[in-house]
Backbone as numpy.savetxt, mean C-alpha at the origin, in Angstrom:
# Nx Ny Nz CAx CAy CAz Cx Cy Cz
26.17 2.28 -60.34 26.99 3.45 -59.55 27.46 2.75 -58.03
28.72 2.31 -57.52 28.64 2.28 -56.27 28.93 3.49 -55.59
28.80 2.81 -54.12 28.55 3.53 -53.01 30.51 3.95 -52.79
30.71 5.08 -52.26 32.26 5.27 -52.23 32.23 4.41 -50.93
33.36 4.74 -49.73 33.77 3.74 -48.52 32.97 4.88 -47.62
33.10 6.24 -47.50 31.97 7.10 -47.04 30.61 6.60 -47.07
30.35 6.59 -48.52 29.22 6.83 -48.57 28.36 5.50 -48.45
29.13 3.71 -48.56 28.73 3.20 -47.36 28.61 3.09 -46.49
29.42 3.63 -45.56 29.79 4.01 -44.46 28.12 4.71 -43.97
28.04 5.92 -44.53 27.30 6.54 -44.26 25.81 5.87 -43.89
25.72 4.68 -45.56 24.20 4.00 -45.22 24.19 3.14 -44.78
25.06 2.75 -43.73 25.09 1.95 -42.85 24.55 2.42 -41.54
25.27 3.58 -41.19 24.73 4.45 -39.85 23.54 4.72 -40.15
22.85 5.38 -41.04 21.70 5.63 -41.49 20.50 4.32 -41.71
20.57 3.64 -41.40 19.85 2.51 -41.19 20.13 2.19 -39.78
20.74 1.68 -39.68 21.35 1.79 -37.77 20.42 2.93 -37.23
20.30 3.89 -37.39 19.40 5.48 -36.72 17.89 5.26 -37.09
17.61 4.53 -38.26 16.53 4.58 -38.55 15.60 3.37 -37.95
16.14 2.34 -37.74 16.13 1.11 -36.62 15.92 1.53 -35.70
16.46 2.29 -35.18 16.56 2.73 -33.52 15.11 3.88 -33.43
14.90 4.09 -34.92 14.14 5.64 -34.70 13.07 4.39 -34.38
12.29 3.34 -35.19 11.84 2.95 -34.95 11.27 2.25 -34.01
12.12 1.02 -33.30 12.18 0.74 -31.88 11.92 1.68 -30.80
12.22 2.54 -31.47 12.30 4.25 -29.83 10.87 4.09 -30.19
9.70 3.87 -31.50 8.41 5.30 -31.42 7.87 3.55 -31.23
7.91 2.61 -30.94 7.63 1.29 -30.65 7.15 1.16 -29.28
8.51 1.77 -28.36 8.11 1.58 -27.70 7.58 3.03 -26.73
7.48 3.55 -27.17 6.73 4.66 -27.11 5.00 4.33 -27.10
4.99 3.90 -28.16 3.64 2.88 -28.41 2.92 2.88 -27.45
3.67 1.19 -26.94 3.88 0.63 -25.76 4.12 1.53 -24.48
4.51 2.20 -24.62 4.30 3.26 -22.73 2.01 3.81 -22.55
2.71 4.28 -23.79 1.61 5.35 -24.48 0.26 4.37 -23.70
0.08 2.66 -24.13 -1.25 1.87 -23.86 -0.80 1.30 -22.46
-0.08 1.35 -22.22 0.68 0.79 -20.55 0.29 -0.50 -21.10
0.74 -0.93 -21.95 1.61 -2.55 -22.13 3.03 -2.57 -21.28
4.13 -1.64 -21.77 5.34 -1.34 -20.88 5.73 0.10 -19.50
6.20 -0.01 -18.63 6.50 1.25 -17.86 6.73 1.20 -16.86
6.75 2.28 -15.86 6.63 1.68 -14.33 5.74 2.54 -13.48
5.32 1.88 -12.90 4.59 2.67 -11.72 4.96 2.58 -9.92
4.61 3.61 -9.68 5.07 3.72 -8.03 4.26 3.58 -7.26
4.27 3.06 -6.46 2.38 3.10 -5.65 3.64 2.91 -3.64
2.39 3.82 -3.30 3.16 3.75 -1.91 2.22 3.23 -1.51
1.92 2.29 -0.03 1.26 1.56 0.34 1.36 2.28 1.72
0.89 1.95 3.07 -0.12 2.13 3.88 0.10 0.68 5.40
-0.84 0.04 4.50 -1.04 -1.50 4.76 -0.38 -2.39 4.26
-1.15 -4.21 4.75 -0.42 -4.96 4.53 -0.86 -5.41 3.45
0.65 -6.64 3.07 0.04 -7.04 1.45 -0.32 -8.43 1.63
-1.04 -9.17 2.32 -0.35 -10.14 3.06 -2.24 -10.88 2.21
-3.26 -9.75 2.19 -4.51 -10.01 1.72 -5.44 -8.82 1.08
-6.37 -9.17 0.95 -7.60 -7.63 1.03 -7.14 -7.36 -0.13
-7.74 -6.34 -0.41 -8.37 -5.80 -1.43 -7.07 -5.35 -2.45
-5.97 -4.91 -1.60 -4.68 -3.86 -2.67 -3.90 -5.10 -3.06
-3.99 -6.07 -2.44 -3.65 -7.72 -2.99 -4.07 -7.65 -4.02
-5.06 -8.14 -4.02 -6.10 -8.26 -5.16 -6.19 -7.55 -6.07
-5.39 -6.37 -6.27 -5.48 -5.09 -7.24 -4.68 -5.22 -7.48
-3.15 -4.94 -6.88 -1.78 -5.62 -7.34 -2.09 -6.75 -8.25
-2.44 -7.62 -7.95 -2.27 -9.43 -8.50 -3.13 -8.54 -10.01
-4.16 -8.02 -9.88 -4.80 -8.46 -10.97 -4.02 -7.12 -11.80
-3.60 -6.06 -11.62 -3.17 -5.42 -11.68 -1.77 -5.70 -13.10
-1.08 -6.55 -12.38 0.24 -6.92 -13.13 -0.27 -7.92 -13.42
-1.39 -9.22 -13.76 -1.12 -10.30 -14.90 -1.91 -9.36 -15.93
-2.75 -8.61 -16.00 -2.95 -7.77 -17.20 -2.34 -6.97 -17.82
-1.06 -6.11 -17.01 -0.08 -5.45 -17.38 1.48 -5.96 -17.23
2.15 -7.30 -18.33 3.50 -7.72 -16.99 4.29 -7.14 -17.58
4.14 -6.18 -18.88 6.18 -5.91 -18.80 5.54 -4.33 -18.05
5.03 -4.34 -16.90 4.72 -2.73 -15.92 5.41 -3.11 -15.07
6.12 -2.36 -14.58 7.00 -2.11 -13.57 6.43 -2.24 -12.47
6.70 -2.43 -11.72 6.02 -2.12 -10.19 6.55 -2.00 -8.92
6.62 -0.63 -8.45 7.78 -0.52 -7.50 6.60 -0.55 -6.38
6.76 -0.63 -4.82 5.81 -0.65 -3.99 6.77 0.14 -2.68
6.64 1.57 -2.43 7.52 2.09 -0.98 6.12 2.03 -0.17
6.83 1.44 1.25 6.00 1.67 2.97 6.66 2.90 3.02
5.39 3.61 3.45 5.71 4.57 4.48 4.07 5.76 4.88
4.29 6.75 5.65 2.61 7.22 6.43 2.02 8.21 5.16
0.78 8.39 5.62 0.28 8.63 5.07 1.04 10.50 4.54
1.23 11.15 5.34 1.66 12.56 4.55 3.50 12.21 3.68
4.63 11.17 3.91 5.47 11.19 3.66 4.96 10.58 1.93
3.93 9.76 1.86 3.63 9.20 0.65 2.41 10.67 -0.27
1.99 11.51 0.35 1.19 12.97 0.12 1.54 13.86 -0.73
3.08 13.64 0.63 4.33 15.13 -0.36 4.69 14.14 -1.60
5.34 13.40 -1.65 5.52 12.36 -2.53 4.84 12.57 -4.20
3.41 11.95 -3.78 2.72 12.74 -4.72 2.36 13.47 -5.56
2.35 14.63 -4.38 2.09 16.32 -4.94 3.39 16.22 -5.56
4.80 15.76 -5.01 5.74 15.86 -6.35 6.10 15.22 -7.12
5.56 14.54 -7.77 5.34 13.22 -8.71 6.02 12.42 -8.68
6.74 12.22 -7.18 7.68 11.22 -7.06 7.34 9.75 -6.44
5.95 9.81 -6.85 5.01 8.57 -6.40 3.45 8.69 -7.01
3.44 7.98 -8.26 2.64 8.15 -8.86 1.28 7.64 -8.36
0.78 7.00 -7.49 -0.24 6.83 -6.57 0.08 6.43 -5.27
-0.68 6.76 -4.23 -0.76 5.83 -2.86 -1.97 5.27 -2.53
-2.12 4.55 -1.05 -3.52 3.84 -1.07 -3.15 4.09 0.69
-3.95 4.90 1.33 -4.03 5.65 3.01 -4.92 5.28 3.51
-4.55 5.56 5.04 -5.85 5.56 5.43 -6.47 6.20 5.29
-8.10 7.02 5.51 -8.77 7.67 5.88 -9.53 7.92 4.81
-9.79 9.26 4.40 -11.01 10.05 3.51 -10.44 11.50 3.43
-9.05 11.85 3.94 -9.41 13.47 4.22 -8.67 14.32 2.61
-8.85 15.98 2.84 -8.94 16.58 1.67 -7.49 16.79 1.15
-6.85 16.67 0.76 -5.21 16.81 0.74 -4.57 18.06 -0.73
-4.47 19.17 -0.25 -4.25 20.36 -0.84 -3.11 20.10 -2.09
-3.40 20.21 -3.37 -2.47 19.64 -4.95 -2.60 18.41 -4.61
-3.87 17.48 -4.08 -3.52 15.88 -4.84 -5.46 15.75 -5.11
-5.40 14.48 -6.20 -6.47 13.88 -5.78 -7.01 13.12 -4.81
-8.10 12.82 -4.59 -8.69 11.33 -3.28 -10.05 10.32 -3.42
-9.91 10.03 -3.28 -10.66 8.79 -3.66 -11.02 7.54 -3.10
-12.03 7.72 -2.04 -12.61 6.39 -0.80 -12.76 5.34 -1.86
-11.72 4.10 -1.16 -11.89 3.15 -2.28 -12.74 1.80 -1.65
-12.06 1.35 -0.33 -12.49 0.24 0.07 -12.57 0.63 1.69
-13.13 -0.60 2.66 -12.53 -0.45 4.48 -11.71 -1.68 4.51
-12.30 -2.07 6.10 -11.37 -2.59 6.48 -11.85 -2.51 8.03
-11.45 -3.69 8.79 -11.94 -4.28 9.93 -10.73 -3.50 11.01
-10.36 -3.34 12.07 -9.34 -2.95 12.63 -9.73 -4.40 13.29
-8.19 -5.01 13.84 -7.99 -6.20 14.90 -7.10 -6.52 15.60
-7.14 -6.81 16.72 -6.17 -7.16 17.67 -5.06 -7.91 17.67
-4.12 -8.18 18.16 -3.09 -9.08 17.61 -2.85 -9.45 19.46
-2.67 -10.68 19.52 -2.51 -10.85 21.46 -1.72 -12.71 20.91
-0.78 -12.65 21.76 -0.59 -14.06 21.71 -1.71 -15.15 21.96
-1.32 -16.45 21.18 -2.93 -16.92 21.31 -3.17 -17.49 22.46
-2.22 -18.02 23.44 -2.77 -18.52 25.08 -3.26 -17.05 26.41
-2.88 -15.94 25.19 -3.41 -14.76 26.02 -5.24 -15.06 26.63
-5.49 -14.78 27.67 -6.69 -14.61 28.46 -8.18 -14.06 27.10
-7.42 -13.01 26.58 -8.56 -12.36 25.72 -9.12 -13.73 24.46
-8.15 -13.87 24.19 -7.73 -14.65 23.04 -9.11 -15.69 22.47
-9.63 -15.79 23.02 -10.65 -16.76 23.52 -12.44 -15.84 23.36
-12.32 -14.44 23.42 -13.05 -13.90 24.55 -13.66 -13.32 23.15
-14.74 -13.55 23.75 -16.56 -12.81 22.16 -16.65 -11.72 22.60
-16.91 -10.93 21.00 -17.20 -9.37 21.67 -15.94 -9.11 21.81
-14.54 -8.15 21.51 -13.72 -7.62 21.86 -13.99 -6.18 22.23
-14.22 -5.42 23.54 -14.36 -3.48 23.42 -12.95 -3.22 23.92
-13.01 -2.18 24.33 -12.00 -1.36 24.47 -11.70 -1.08 25.68
-12.64 -1.35 26.46 -13.16 -1.53 28.42 -12.20 -3.04 28.48
-11.83 -4.21 27.94 -10.98 -5.60 27.76 -9.84 -5.21 27.50
-9.25 -3.04 26.75 -8.22 -3.17 26.54 -7.35 -2.75 27.82
-7.77 -2.23 28.77 -7.40 -0.69 29.29 -6.69 -1.05 29.81
-5.82 -2.21 30.56 -4.88 -1.93 31.25 -4.01 -3.45 30.42
-3.70 -3.81 29.15 -2.98 -4.12 28.44 -1.93 -3.10 28.48
-0.92 -3.61 27.95 0.38 -2.98 27.41 0.74 -3.40 25.85
0.89 -2.27 25.35 0.73 -2.58 24.17 2.03 -2.19 23.07
2.88 -2.60 21.84 3.87 -2.05 21.31 3.97 -1.80 20.22
4.27 -1.16 19.22 4.15 -0.47 18.41 5.51 -0.27 17.39
5.79 -0.16 16.35 6.99 -0.03 15.17 7.42 1.54 14.98
8.96 1.53 15.02 9.08 3.23 15.01 8.59 3.78 13.91
8.12 2.71 12.58 8.23 2.95 11.26 6.48 3.35 11.12
6.43 3.60 10.07 4.58 3.29 9.73 4.28 1.77 9.29
3.45 1.35 10.07 1.88 2.44 11.16 2.09 2.22 12.46
3.59 2.91 12.34 3.60 2.67 14.28 3.05 4.02 14.88
3.45 4.83 14.02 2.75 6.10 14.49 1.03 6.33 14.59
0.84 5.97 13.73 -0.53 6.31 13.39 -1.69 5.53 14.69
-1.21 4.38 14.83 -1.42 3.03 15.41 -1.36 3.39 16.61
-0.54 4.51 17.03 -0.28 4.84 19.09 -1.24 6.05 19.18
-1.38 6.97 18.00 -2.72 7.53 18.29 -3.95 6.87 18.64
-4.11 6.28 17.37 -5.61 5.25 17.18 -6.03 4.98 18.73
-4.23 4.27 19.59 -5.18 3.04 20.51 -4.82 4.83 21.58
-4.55 5.87 21.81 -4.70 7.06 23.14 -5.75 7.41 22.77
-6.07 7.80 21.63 -7.65 8.21 21.31 -8.73 7.31 21.64
-8.55 6.02 21.27 -9.87 5.14 21.67 -10.06 4.95 23.56
-8.44 4.93 23.54 -8.36 4.13 24.97 -9.11 5.35 26.19
-8.58 6.78 25.83 -9.25 7.82 26.25 -10.70 7.92 26.41
-11.18 7.51 25.23 -13.01 7.26 25.64 -13.23 6.03 27.07
-12.16 5.21 27.57 -12.87 4.90 28.08 -12.49 5.05 29.67
-11.32 6.40 29.64 -10.72 6.65 30.53 -9.57 5.92 31.37
-8.59 5.52 30.31 -7.32 5.32 30.85 -6.54 5.58 30.22
-5.25 5.90 30.78 -4.01 6.03 29.96 -2.96 4.58 29.33
-2.89 4.69 28.38 -2.93 3.19 27.79 -1.10 3.47 27.20
-1.10 1.66 27.86 1.12 1.77 27.66 1.45 1.42 26.57
2.08 2.19 25.73 3.03 2.00 24.30 4.42 1.70 24.90
4.36 1.00 24.25 6.12 0.99 23.71 6.41 0.83 22.09
7.75 1.37 21.90 7.89 1.93 20.22 9.45 0.52 20.38
8.91 0.19 19.64 10.34 -1.19 19.19 11.00 -0.90 17.37
12.29 -1.23 17.48 12.70 -0.19 16.16 13.08 -1.82 15.17
11.16 -2.44 15.20 11.69 -3.35 14.02 10.23 -3.23 12.59
10.74 -3.72 12.12 9.50 -3.72 11.00 8.23 -4.25 11.37
7.34 -4.70 10.29 5.58 -4.39 10.34 5.66 -6.53 10.84
6.34 -7.25 9.81 6.22 -8.42 10.57 6.86 -8.68 12.06
7.94 -8.23 12.21 8.89 -8.81 13.99 7.92 -8.08 14.57
7.09 -7.22 14.44 6.42 -6.78 15.92 5.42 -7.83 16.04
4.55 -8.29 15.07 4.44 -9.52 15.10 4.51 -10.74 16.29
5.66 -11.12 15.44 6.56 -12.11 16.84 7.26 -11.31 17.79
7.26 -10.26 18.15 7.19 -9.43 19.55 5.99 -9.75 20.09
4.86 -9.82 19.89 3.71 -9.91 20.16 3.79 -11.21 20.56
3.81 -12.29 19.80 3.71 -13.36 19.89 4.61 -14.49 21.51
6.00 -13.52 21.62 6.71 -14.23 22.73 6.27 -13.31 24.02
5.27 -12.43 24.06 4.73 -11.94 25.24 4.84 -10.32 25.24
5.87 -9.94 24.56 5.90 -8.19 24.59 4.80 -7.32 24.66
3.88 -7.75 24.54 2.76 -6.65 24.03 1.58 -6.77 22.94
0.66 -6.46 23.15 -0.54 -5.92 21.89 -0.10 -5.03 21.05
-0.53 -5.85 19.67 -0.24 -4.42 18.92 -1.66 -4.12 18.26
-2.21 -3.29 17.34 -3.30 -3.57 16.52 -2.68 -3.30 14.94
-3.86 -3.65 14.16 -3.29 -4.16 12.73 -4.42 -3.69 12.19
-4.74 -4.21 11.02 -5.90 -3.82 9.31 -6.23 -5.25 9.03
-7.80 -5.20 8.78 -8.20 -6.34 7.80 -6.85 -7.28 7.58
-6.13 -7.12 6.37 -5.67 -7.08 5.39 -4.13 -8.13 6.06
-3.73 -7.76 7.10 -2.40 -7.70 7.90 -2.98 -9.65 8.12
-4.70 -10.12 8.42 -4.82 -11.68 8.64 -4.65 -12.41 7.53
-4.18 -12.28 6.75 -3.86 -13.08 5.73 -2.15 -13.58 6.00
-1.29 -12.95 6.74 -0.37 -13.78 7.31 -0.38 -14.47 8.65
0.28 -15.89 8.01 -0.01 -16.23 9.64 1.23 -16.44 10.14
1.19 -15.79 11.52 2.16 -16.07 12.18 2.24 -17.24 13.74
3.57 -17.68 13.90 3.19 -18.69 15.00 3.20 -17.59 16.08
2.41 -18.25 17.39 2.15 -17.95 18.59 1.26 -16.61 18.54
0.66 -16.28 17.88 -0.48 -15.04 17.61 -2.33 -15.47 17.12
-2.68 -14.73 17.93 -4.17 -14.78 17.24 -4.54 -13.09 16.96
-5.27 -13.09 15.44 -6.15 -12.13 14.94 -7.91 -12.34 15.84
-7.81 -11.13 16.51 -9.34 -10.59 16.95 -10.10 -9.63 16.41
-11.25 -9.33 15.72 -11.83 -8.47 15.44 -12.50 -7.38 16.36
-12.42 -6.21 16.52 -12.50 -5.15 17.64 -14.30 -5.28 16.56
-14.94 -5.08 18.06 -16.27 -4.54 17.11 -16.15 -2.87 17.11
-17.29 -2.48 15.76 -17.64 -1.66 15.30 -16.20 -0.47 15.10
-15.28 -1.10 14.51 -13.96 -0.82 13.67 -13.79 -1.01 13.04
-13.68 0.49 12.22 -13.67 0.67 10.66 -13.00 1.60 10.02
-11.65 0.56 9.50 -10.69 2.19 8.37 -10.60 1.72 7.21
-11.45 3.03 6.63 -11.50 3.81 5.14 -10.48 3.81 5.12
-9.97 3.13 3.44 -9.26 3.49 2.67 -9.47 4.16 1.56
-8.13 5.09 1.52 -8.28 5.59 -0.06 -7.11 5.51 -0.82
-7.36 6.25 -2.28 -5.75 6.24 -3.29 -6.41 7.93 -3.67
-4.77 7.90 -3.61 -4.33 9.31 -3.85 -3.85 10.27 -4.49
-3.48 10.26 -5.86 -2.92 10.89 -7.07 -2.77 12.14 -7.05
-2.13 12.47 -8.51 -1.96 13.93 -8.94 -2.49 14.20 -10.51
-3.23 15.36 -10.25 -3.55 15.42 -11.27 -2.89 16.06 -12.50
-1.53 16.24 -12.37 -0.64 16.72 -12.83 0.37 15.54 -13.81
0.10 13.94 -13.03 0.19 12.62 -13.14 0.34 12.11 -14.46
0.86 12.45 -15.55 0.17 11.98 -17.00 0.99 10.14 -17.21
1.38 9.61 -16.35 1.94 8.13 -16.52 0.49 7.78 -17.24
1.05 7.60 -18.08 -0.63 6.30 -18.93 -0.54 4.33 -17.82
0.69 4.14 -17.06 0.56 3.26 -16.40 -0.21 3.42 -15.03
-0.16 4.39 -14.93 -1.19 5.11 -13.84 -2.83 5.15 -13.67
-2.75 5.84 -15.35 -4.11 6.06 -15.17 -4.88 4.34 -15.76
-4.14 3.62 -15.50 -4.84 1.94 -16.18 -4.84 1.70 -14.13
-3.51 2.06 -13.57 -4.09 1.57 -12.43 -5.30 2.43 -11.69
-5.41 4.00 -11.76 -6.53 4.14 -10.96 -8.15 3.55 -11.76
-8.13 3.62 -12.90 -9.15 3.30 -13.63 -9.47 1.49 -13.74
-8.32 0.97 -12.95 -8.53 -0.79 -12.35 -9.47 -0.31 -10.91
-8.67 0.06 -10.43 -8.67 0.58 -8.70 -10.61 0.08 -8.65
-10.70 1.72 -9.47 -11.90 1.88 -9.14 -13.55 0.68 -9.62
-13.13 -0.06 -10.49 -13.62 -0.96 -10.78 -13.52 -2.79 -9.97
-12.39 -2.68 -9.80 -12.35 -3.16 -8.90 -13.18 -3.36 -7.35
-13.45 -1.66 -6.74 -14.13 -1.57 -5.51 -15.96 -1.44 -5.94
-16.26 -1.09 -7.08 -17.61 -1.75 -6.91 -17.98 -2.98 -6.96
-19.57 -3.44 -6.26 -19.95 -4.55 -6.05 -19.89 -5.27 -7.17
-19.67 -5.01 -8.09 -20.00 -5.72 -9.50 -18.54 -6.34 -10.00
-17.58 -5.14 -9.03 -16.18 -5.36 -10.03 -15.46 -6.48 -9.68
-14.06 -6.89 -10.99 -13.43 -8.25 -10.63 -13.11 -8.71 -9.28
-13.43 -9.38 -8.83 -12.85 -10.14 -8.02 -11.36 -11.21 -7.48
């Protein structure tokens, strides 16, 4: 029996459709196993070093076909995006309770002062807030500038001084360059100290600790996100992978 021209065309189309279905099933299965896919991650700190750098590097090595989109922003912006499922997970400072979101504390970082390497305080041991009472500070107009501004105001109020803070319309890296050329001092978290910039020094502030948490939505069913959450918990334990 020979197929008509129409029958041959139908058979070709049917075979093509079956191949597409098979490819689709394979892709869906791969996504379900988190072998492929996309994950959107909100961050608030530097990726120069530290826990978050190690986490994303390890995740990328284990899941090379999962694309990671990194979005900078403030904690309120990230939480709103997580709540609306526009972000899969966010890593932010603090340990607050956010309505409509899950949150879990993972790690802590020390707070560092960033100052010119020839500044009189660059070699002073045991820096405290009283040492900074007469200094001028600069912050970015984006994240984390507002948070640093509020942190400075609160801490220096404790030593009875009104702080001078100027906002600069530059990003995280360029604010460090402005420190180097003498425009003012700034604060940063420990992760940033992995980035070396000419003309600046990092000095740890005594007894100043920043807690970091991950925030996600229980309504998020992205397998790639679930794998990242599990890996983050594992790496946050003392026996976790380094």
